[in-house]
Residue, then its C-alpha position, 0 to 999 in steps of 0.5 A: x301035266x301040272x301047270x304049276x310044276x311046268x312038267x320038267x320040274x320036281x318039287x318046285x325046282x326045274x332041272x337047273x335047280x331054280x325054285x320056280x314056286x318061290x318065284x311064282x309066289x313072289x311075282x303073284x304077291x307083287x302083282x297083288x300089291x301093284x293092283x292095290x296101289x293102282x286102285x288107290x291111285x285111281x280112287x285118288x284121281x277120281x276124287x280129285x276130278x270130282x272135287x276140282x273139275x275145272x282144275x282137272x280140265x285145265x291140267x288135261x288141256x295143258x298136258x295135251x298141249x305139251x304132248x302135242x308140241x313134243x310130237x310135232x317136233 
């Protein structure tokens, strides 16, 4: 059984007439785009922390304080 066709499909279409290959390709494309975006965000975050370690520590302390207050109530 071919995993890409899912057994019950013929030519990328299942018995309900849905183009599963097109959906799969679209999902893979979106996943690649999200990975790229997250990689860019990570790079920006790391560079910010390296450039301004004091500010990053203060932001982390403030966020921890706010989250602690929210969880306590």
